[in-house]
N, C-alpha and C positions, 0 to 999 in steps of 0.2 A: 504494500500500500504506500502510495506516495505521501509526502508531507502534507500537501494540499488536501487530499482526500481524508487523511487522518484528522486534520484540523476541522474539516467540514463535519466529520462523524462526531468529533468531540463537541462541536457547537450544537449539533442536532441533539445529542444526548443531554446536553445542558438545557436546551430549550424544552425537551420532553420532561426533564426533572422539574423545571419551573412550572410547567403546565400541571403536573401532578400535584405540586404544592398548592397551586391556585385552586384546583378542584377540591383538595382536602380542606382548604380554608373556607371555600364556598359551602362545603358540606357541614362544617362546624357552624357557620353562620345560619345555615338553613335549619339545623337542629335547634339552635338557640331561638330563632324566630318561631319555629313550630312550638317549642315549649312555651314561649310568651303568648302565642295565639291560644293555646290550650288553656292557659291560666285566665285569659280574658274571657274565653267561652264559658269556663266554669264560674267565673265571677258573674257573668250575665245570667247563667242558669240560677245561681244562688239569689241574685237580685230579683228575678222573676218569681222564684219561690217565696221570697219574703214579701213581695208585692201582693201575691195571691193570699198570703196569710193576713196581710193588712186589710185587703178587700173582704176576705171572709169574716174578719173580726168586726169591721164596720157593718157588714151585712147582717150580723147577728144582733146588732144593737136594736 
């Protein structure tokens, strides 16, 4: 293998490594965002449950 083609192969390997790191970082961000979204959904469900309790309480007066 000539020096030029070896350099190109090294550069390509480095680029692939960078892309893998970007994908891994994006996966971490996606997991964090998914966790935050689930927390928001659960809070919304809890809020609706509490709201129904309040409505039920005032309906029983």
